[in-house]
C-alpha positions in Angstrom: 9.4 9.5 1.2 12.2 11.9 1.7 13.1 11.9 -2.0 9.5 12.5 -3.0 9.3 15.5 -0.7 12.5 16.8 -2.2 10.7 17.2 -5.5 7.7 19.0 -3.9 5.4 15.9 -3.6 3.3 15.5 -0.5 4.5 12.0 0.4 2.9 9.8 2.9 3.6 6.2 4.0 2.2 3.1 5.4 4.0 0.1 7.0 2.6 -3.2 5.9 1.2 -5.5 8.6 1.0 -9.1 7.5 -2.2 -10.1 9.4 -4.8 -11.6 7.1 -7.0 -12.8 10.0 -7.7 -9.2 11.0 -7.7 -7.9 7.4 -4.8 -5.6 8.1 -4.4 -5.1 4.3 -7.4 -2.7 4.4 -5.8 -0.1 6.6 -4.3 2.0 3.8 -7.5 1.9 1.5 -8.9 5.2 2.5 -5.7 7.1 1.7 -5.2 5.2 -1.6 -8.6 5.9 -3.0 -8.4 9.7 -2.4 -8.3 11.6 -5.7 -5.1 13.4 -4.5 -3.2 10.1 -4.4 -1.4 9.8 -7.8 1.3 7.3 -7.0 1.6 4.1 -5.1 5.0 2.6 -4.5 5.6 -0.7 -2.9 9.0 -1.2 -1.3 10.4 -4.2 0.4 13.0 -6.9 0.3 12.6 -9.8 -2.2 12.1 -12.1 0.8 9.3 -10.0 2.2 7.5 -9.9 -1.1 7.9 -13.6 -1.7 5.6 -14.3 1.3 2.3 -15.7 0.0 0.2 -13.9 2.6 1.9 -10.5 1.7 1.3 -11.0 -2.0 -2.3 -12.1 -1.4 -2.9 -9.0 0.9 -1.4 -6.7 -1.7 -3.6 -8.3 -4.4 -6.7 -7.7 -2.3 -5.6 -4.2 -1.6 -5.0 -3.5 -5.3 -8.5 -4.9 -6.2 -10.1 -2.8 -3.5 -8.4 0.4 -4.7 -9.4 -0.4 -8.3 -13.0 -0.8 -7.2 -12.8 2.6 -5.5 -13.4 1.5 -2.0 
């Protein structure tokens, strides 16, 4: 986020919570569907992104953002 701000972009962040039972993947939806959001960057270690529940949650989040809600 610091690098984005260095270039004059209003960067914001979200820390992923791997909790499918409580649909934690939905928490960043409102920020991501805002028209002002032009870039979405996913950062994490290879080990974190290999977790099936994380990939599934990110997939659900991406589909929800594409649907506009």
